[in-house]
C-alpha positions in Angstrom: 39.2 -8.5 -18.9 37.5 -7.8 -22.2 34.1 -7.7 -20.4 35.4 -5.1 -18.0 36.6 -2.9 -20.9 33.2 -3.1 -22.6 31.5 -2.1 -19.3 33.8 0.9 -18.9 33.2 1.9 -22.6 29.4 1.7 -22.1 29.7 3.8 -19.0 31.8 6.4 -20.8 29.4 6.4 -23.7 26.5 6.9 -21.3 28.2 9.8 -19.5 29.0 11.4 -22.9 25.4 11.0 -24.0 24.1 12.3 -20.7 26.2 15.4 -21.0 25.0 16.0 -24.6 21.3 15.5 -23.7 21.7 17.6 -20.5 22.6 20.5 -22.7 19.4 20.2 -24.7 16.4 22.1 -23.5 13.1 21.0 -25.2 9.8 22.1 -23.8 6.7 20.1 -24.6 4.0 22.0 -26.4 1.4 19.9 -24.5 2.4 20.3 -20.8 5.3 22.6 -20.6 7.5 19.7 -19.5 11.3 20.1 -19.8 12.5 17.0 -21.6 16.2 17.6 -21.1 16.6 14.6 -18.8 15.6 12.2 -21.5 18.1 9.5 -20.6 16.9 9.3 -17.0 13.3 9.4 -18.1 14.0 6.5 -20.6 15.7 4.6 -17.8 12.6 4.7 -15.6 10.3 3.9 -18.6 12.4 0.9 -19.4 12.4 -0.2 -15.8 8.6 0.1 -15.8 8.4 -1.9 -19.0 10.7 -4.6 -17.6 8.7 -5.0 -14.4 5.3 -5.0 -16.2 6.6 -7.5 -18.7 7.9 -9.8 -15.9 4.5 -9.7 -14.2 2.9 -10.8 -17.5 5.5 -13.6 -17.9 4.8 -14.9 -14.4 1.1 -14.9 -14.9 1.5 -16.9 -18.1 3.3 -19.6 -16.1 0.2 -20.2 -14.0 -2.7 -18.4 -15.6 -5.5 -20.2 -13.8 -6.9 -18.8 -10.5 -5.8 -20.9 -7.6 -6.2 -20.2 -3.9 -2.6 -20.9 -3.2 -0.9 -19.5 -6.4 2.6 -18.8 -5.1 3.3 -16.3 -7.9 0.4 -13.9 -7.3 2.1 -11.8 -4.6 5.1 -11.4 -6.9 2.9 -10.4 -9.8 1.1 -7.8 -7.7 4.4 -6.5 -6.4 5.8 -6.2 -9.9 2.7 -4.2 -10.9 3.3 -1.8 -7.9 7.0 -1.3 -8.8 6.2 -0.8 -12.5 3.8 2.0 -11.5 6.5 3.5 -9.2 9.0 3.5 -12.0 6.5 5.1 -14.4 5.8 7.8 -11.7 9.5 8.4 -11.4 9.7 9.0 -15.2 7.0 11.6 -14.9 8.5 13.3 -11.9 12.0 13.5 -13.6 10.3 15.0 -16.6 8.1 17.5 -14.7 10.3 18.4 -11.7 13.8 17.2 -12.7 14.0 14.5 -10.0 12.2 11.4 -8.9 10.8 11.1 -5.4 13.6 10.1 -3.0 11.6 9.7 0.2 10.9 6.3 1.8 7.2 7.1 1.5 6.1 6.5 -2.1 2.9 8.3 -1.3 4.9 11.5 -1.7 5.3 10.7 -5.4 1.5 10.6 -5.7 1.2 14.0 -3.9 3.8 15.5 -6.2 2.0 14.2 -9.3 -1.3 15.7 -8.0 0.4 19.0 -7.2 1.9 19.2 -10.7 -1.4 18.4 -12.4 -3.1 21.0 -10.3 -0.5 23.6 -11.0 -0.7 22.9 -14.8 -4.5 22.4 -14.7 -4.2 18.8 -15.9 -6.6 16.0 -15.1 -5.2 14.1 -12.1 -7.7 11.2 -12.0 -5.0 8.6 -12.8 -3.1 9.3 -9.7 -5.8 7.4 -7.6 -4.8 4.2 -9.4 -1.2 4.7 -8.5 -2.2 5.4 -4.9 -4.2 2.2 -4.8 -1.2 0.2 -5.9 1.0 1.9 -3.2 -1.6 1.2 -0.5 -1.4 -2.5 -1.4 2.3 -2.8 -1.7 2.8 -4.2 1.8 0.0 -6.8 1.2 1.7 -8.0 -1.9 5.2 -7.9 -0.3 4.8 -9.5 3.1 1.2 -9.5 4.0 0.0 -12.4 6.2 -3.2 -12.9 4.1 -3.1 -14.7 0.8 -3.4 -12.6 -2.4 -6.8 -13.4 -3.8 -7.7 -13.5 -7.5 -9.7 -10.3 -7.3 -6.8 -8.5 -5.7 -4.4 -9.6 -8.4 -6.9 -8.6 -11.1 -7.4 -5.2 -9.4 -3.6 -4.7 -9.3 -3.3 -5.4 -13.0 -6.2 -3.2 -13.8 -4.9 -0.3 -11.7 -1.5 -0.5 -13.5 -3.3 -0.5 -16.8 -5.4 2.5 -15.8 -2.4 4.4 -14.4 -0.5 3.7 -17.6 -3.3 4.9 -19.9 -3.6 8.1 -17.8 0.1 8.7 -18.2 -0.2 8.1 -21.9 -3.0 10.7 -22.2 -1.8 13.3 -19.7 1.9 13.2 -20.4 2.2 12.2 -24.1 5.8 13.4 -24.4 6.9 11.3 -21.4 4.9 8.3 -22.5 6.7 8.0 -25.8 8.2 4.6 -24.7 6.2 2.3 -26.9 8.1 -0.5 -25.2 6.1 0.0 -22.0 2.7 0.4 -23.5 3.1 -2.7 -25.7 4.6 -4.9 -23.0 
């Protein structure tokens, strides 16, 4: 019963903190982003860090290229989901809500639209879109995941992350993600 009480206390604390932060209105001097949803932004940053870190951990278990490496699809899929979580953090910061459609490409379009409206460079979105285009292949594709595809997925996640860091410095404050 003690564990249940701790869980409820943590939930109550989170609700109280969410209410306090929800009352704050801070506008970034760089991009005009409303940072009042910081808890939710941090949630998606932490999720991206966790997924990215798990991909790195799996790769360390079997670092050598092998034609039948059973972990490679999982590493690729973790890279895709880390990018989705990072995109969610940006969308919460810029528009107040993550993309909730079944089609993750909508998140890419929303990122492009935001950058266009604010006259920000949107080149990093193409890396996110590449990851999304390869999600099915990593998840349940019939072809094996090749070394070059895995390396491309890792590179695309890194490139998307660097773009986020440069384009949305206030959103990218989570050192945890960028040091994972």
